[in-house]
NUMARMAR-833076 format. One record per residue (C-alpha): x, y, z. Coordinates in steps of 0.02 Angstrom, whole numbers, plus 32768, in hexadecimal, padded with zeros to 4 digits. Layout:
<pts>
XYZ/...
</pts>
This chain:
<pts>
7FFA7FFC8000/804380A97FD0/8039812A8057/7FE881D38020/804782768018/7FFF832B802E/7FA5835D7F9B/7F7082AD7F63/7EBB82887F41/7E7F81E77F9A/7DE7817E7F9F/7D9E8130803C/7D0080F8808F/7C9580BC7FFB/7CCF81417F74/7CEA81DF7FDE/7D7F823E7F9E/7DED82CE7FE1/7E8E83217FD7/7F1382F3805D/7F3C838D80C9/7FB1833C8142/8000828D815B/80198252820A/806881B18242/7FCE813F823A/7F4981B281D2/7F34823E8164/7ECB82DD8170/7E5982F480DC/7DFC83868094/7D5783388050/7D1C83DE7FFE/7D7783A27F67/7CDB833E7F33/7C5483927ED3/7BC283527F38/7C1883807FE5/7B8C83EB8025/7B0283707FF3/7B5E82E3805B/7B56835580F8/7C13832A812D/7C8D83898195/7D0B83E78130/7D9A83788166/7DAD82C881A1/7E33824D81E1/7E5281A98181/7EC7811E81B9/7F4880F38138/7EF78044812A/7E52808980F9/7E7380EC8058/7EC680E37FA7/7F1B81607F4C/7EC2818B7EA8/7F1F82267E74/7FD582597E9B/7FF783077ECB/8032837C7E43/80BC83CE7EAF/
</pts>
């Protein structure tokens, strides 16, 4: 499993997507406002996802 880096887009929890803002030892902090339907899903702006529970779908352009 490839560990995400800041700026990567990841997919987690049944298709949710977000941009990694911070990488911690066991998890990443993700900005979910990246999704077009963010407001419809009534989610918090950021969430924490364990490294075991996501996959990188787009590498950072940085």
